[in-house]
C-alpha positions in Angstrom: -40.0 21.3 17.3 -37.4 19.2 19.1 -36.7 15.8 17.5 -34.6 12.8 18.4 -33.7 9.8 16.3 -32.4 6.6 18.0 -32.2 2.9 17.4 -34.6 0.7 19.3 -33.0 -0.7 22.5 -34.3 -3.4 24.7 -35.1 -1.9 28.1 -32.4 0.7 27.7 -30.7 2.7 30.5 -32.2 5.9 31.9 -30.3 8.2 29.4 -32.4 6.8 26.6 -35.6 8.0 28.3 -34.1 11.3 29.1 -33.7 11.9 25.4 -37.2 10.6 24.7 -38.6 12.9 27.4 -36.6 15.9 26.1 -38.2 16.1 22.7 -41.6 16.5 21.0 -41.2 13.6 18.6 -38.9 10.5 18.9 -38.1 8.5 15.8 -37.3 4.9 16.3 -34.5 4.3 13.8 -35.4 0.7 12.9 -34.3 0.5 9.2 -30.6 0.8 9.8 -28.2 -2.1 10.0 -28.2 -4.3 13.2 -25.1 -3.8 15.4 -23.8 -7.0 17.0 -22.6 -6.4 20.6 -24.7 -3.3 21.0 -27.7 -2.6 23.1 -30.5 -3.4 20.7 -31.1 -6.9 22.1 -29.5 -6.8 25.5 -28.8 -4.8 28.6 -27.8 -5.4 32.3 -29.5 -5.9 35.6 -28.3 -6.1 39.1 -27.6 -9.7 40.2 -26.0 -10.5 43.6 -24.6 -7.0 43.7 -23.0 -7.1 40.3 -24.1 -6.2 36.8 -25.4 -9.2 34.8 -26.3 -9.2 31.1 -29.7 -10.3 29.9 -30.6 -10.7 26.2 -33.2 -11.7 23.7 -32.4 -15.0 21.9 -32.1 -14.2 18.2 -32.1 -16.2 15.0 -29.9 -15.3 12.0 -28.8 -11.9 13.5 -26.4 -10.2 11.1 -24.9 -6.7 10.6 -26.0 -7.2 7.0 -29.6 -7.1 8.0 -31.7 -4.2 9.1 -32.9 -4.1 12.7 -36.4 -4.5 11.5 -35.4 -7.8 9.7 -33.9 -9.6 12.7 -35.9 -12.5 14.1 -36.0 -13.9 17.6 -36.3 -17.5 18.8 -40.1 -18.2 19.0 -39.7 -20.7 21.8 -40.7 -19.9 25.4 -37.6 -21.2 27.1 -35.5 -18.0 26.8 -38.5 -15.9 27.9 -39.1 -18.1 31.0 -35.4 -18.0 31.9 -35.2 -14.3 31.5 -38.3 -13.6 33.5 -37.1 -15.9 36.3 -33.7 -14.2 36.3 -35.4 -10.8 36.7 -37.7 -12.1 39.4 -34.8 -13.6 41.4 -32.8 -10.4 41.1 -35.6 -8.0 42.1 -38.3 -9.8 44.1 -37.3 -8.0 47.2 -37.1 -4.6 45.5 -39.6 -2.0 46.8 -41.5 -1.6 43.4 -41.3 -5.2 42.2 -45.0 -5.8 42.3 -45.7 -2.8 40.0 -42.8 -3.2 37.6 -42.5 -6.9 37.1 -45.9 -7.1 35.3 -44.7 -4.4 32.9 -41.6 -6.3 32.1 -43.5 -9.6 31.8 -46.0 -8.0 29.3 -43.1 -7.0 27.0 -41.2 -10.2 27.1 -44.3 -12.3 26.5 -45.5 -10.4 23.4 -46.4 -12.9 20.5 -43.9 -11.7 18.0 -40.9 -13.1 16.2 -39.3 -9.7 15.4 -36.6 -8.2 17.5 -37.8 -4.7 16.8 -41.1 -5.4 18.4 -39.6 -6.3 21.7 -37.3 -3.4 21.8 -40.0 -0.9 20.7 -42.5 -2.3 23.2 -40.0 -2.1 26.0 -39.6 1.6 25.4 -43.3 2.3 24.8 -44.4 0.5 28.0 -41.9 2.3 30.1 -42.9 5.6 28.4 -46.5 5.0 29.4 -45.6 3.9 32.9 -43.8 7.2 33.4 -46.4 9.3 31.7 -44.0 10.6 29.0 -46.1 12.4 26.3 -43.6 12.4 23.4 -44.9 11.0 20.1 -43.0 7.9 18.9 -42.8 6.9 15.2 -40.8 4.2 13.4 -38.4 5.4 10.6 -39.2 2.4 8.5 -42.8 3.2 7.9 -42.7 7.0 7.6 -39.7 8.6 5.7 -38.7 6.4 2.8 -35.2 7.8 2.8 -33.0 4.8 3.6 -30.8 5.6 0.6 -29.4 8.6 2.4 -26.5 8.1 4.8 -25.2 9.4 8.1 -26.1 13.0 8.9 -27.8 13.6 5.6 -30.6 11.2 6.5 -31.0 12.7 10.0 -31.2 16.2 8.4 -33.8 14.9 5.9 -35.9 13.5 8.7 -35.7 16.8 10.6 -36.8 18.6 7.4 -39.7 16.3 6.8 -40.9 16.8 10.4 -40.3 20.6 10.2 -37.9 20.3 13.2 -35.2 23.0 13.8 -33.8 21.4 16.9 -32.3 18.0 16.9 -31.1 16.1 20.1 -28.5 13.4 19.7 -26.9 11.0 22.2 -23.6 12.2 23.5 -21.7 9.5 21.6 -22.5 11.4 18.4 -20.5 14.5 19.4 -17.4 13.0 17.7 -19.4 12.0 14.6 -21.7 14.8 13.7 -20.7 18.4 12.8 -22.8 21.2 14.2 -21.9 23.2 11.1 -23.5 20.6 8.8 -26.8 20.9 10.7 -26.6 24.7 11.0 -26.3 24.9 7.2 -29.7 23.2 7.1 -31.0 25.7 9.7 -31.1 22.9 12.4 -29.6 23.3 15.8 -28.0 20.1 17.1 -27.3 19.4 20.7 -25.9 16.3 22.4 -27.5 15.0 25.6 -25.2 13.9 28.4 -26.6 12.2 31.5 -25.4 13.6 34.8 -24.7 11.4 37.9 -27.7 9.5 39.0 -27.6 7.4 42.2 -30.2 5.6 44.2 -30.3 2.8 46.8 -30.0 -0.7 45.4 -30.7 -2.9 48.5 -27.6 -2.4 50.7 -25.1 -3.0 48.0 -22.6 -0.4 46.6 -24.3 1.5 43.8 -23.9 0.1 40.3 -24.6 2.7 37.6 -25.9 2.5 34.0 -28.0 -0.6 34.3 -31.2 -1.2 32.4 -34.2 1.0 33.2 -35.6 -2.1 34.8 -33.3 -1.6 37.7 -34.2 2.1 38.0 -37.9 1.3 38.1 -37.6 -1.5 40.6 -35.9 0.8 43.2 -37.7 4.1 42.6 -41.2 5.4 42.4 -42.5 7.2 39.3 -41.9 10.7 40.9 -38.3 9.9 41.6 -37.7 8.5 38.1 -39.2 11.7 36.6 -36.7 13.7 38.6 -33.9 11.5 37.1 -35.3 12.3 33.6 -34.2 15.9 34.1 -30.7 15.2 35.2 -28.8 15.9 32.0 -27.0 18.6 30.2 -27.0 19.6 26.5 -23.7 20.2 24.8 
């Protein structure tokens, strides 16, 4: 069985969904420390031809807290501003009418936990694209947070009886293939290949949130994008 383990990101880029689509089970790594300046609570959309950051407004965010412990501002102001920004950026995009309600449903969920917004953004896009991969949270399943680094990943693979682990390309400098092979697990690193599509009449801006991909492409085209990767 192929397995991937990844922190929950808020409307992440297409590479996240390539990894999700490439495995049989996807573990949302929500009981690890929050990373400031990462992609857990923010991403980028296209605004006037340039990349523009959007984010969830958090309360008490700290790298000393787990992702599952981070709260968000319970007010509606940031939600309204974010939705308006997305609307203004994409109201003339070809698939706005289909995709905007999906985005709205995620942003308007009644929760004060960051992890819920990130997880729901991934699950809603997963369902929209028809990805069949099973998704489970690490915090409620494995009870192995005392383990660190690759040892914890290997333990999760063993619990799930997985002999094939897919990791983001950034881990190629961190994790040793030999460590996993000693546990009878094959580890491969997924690298997204070049993906381009028309964004209005502007020069193409790559690596934006999946929101951008969905606004400019139908489901069939996005499914093709999901296959544009290589494993190293």
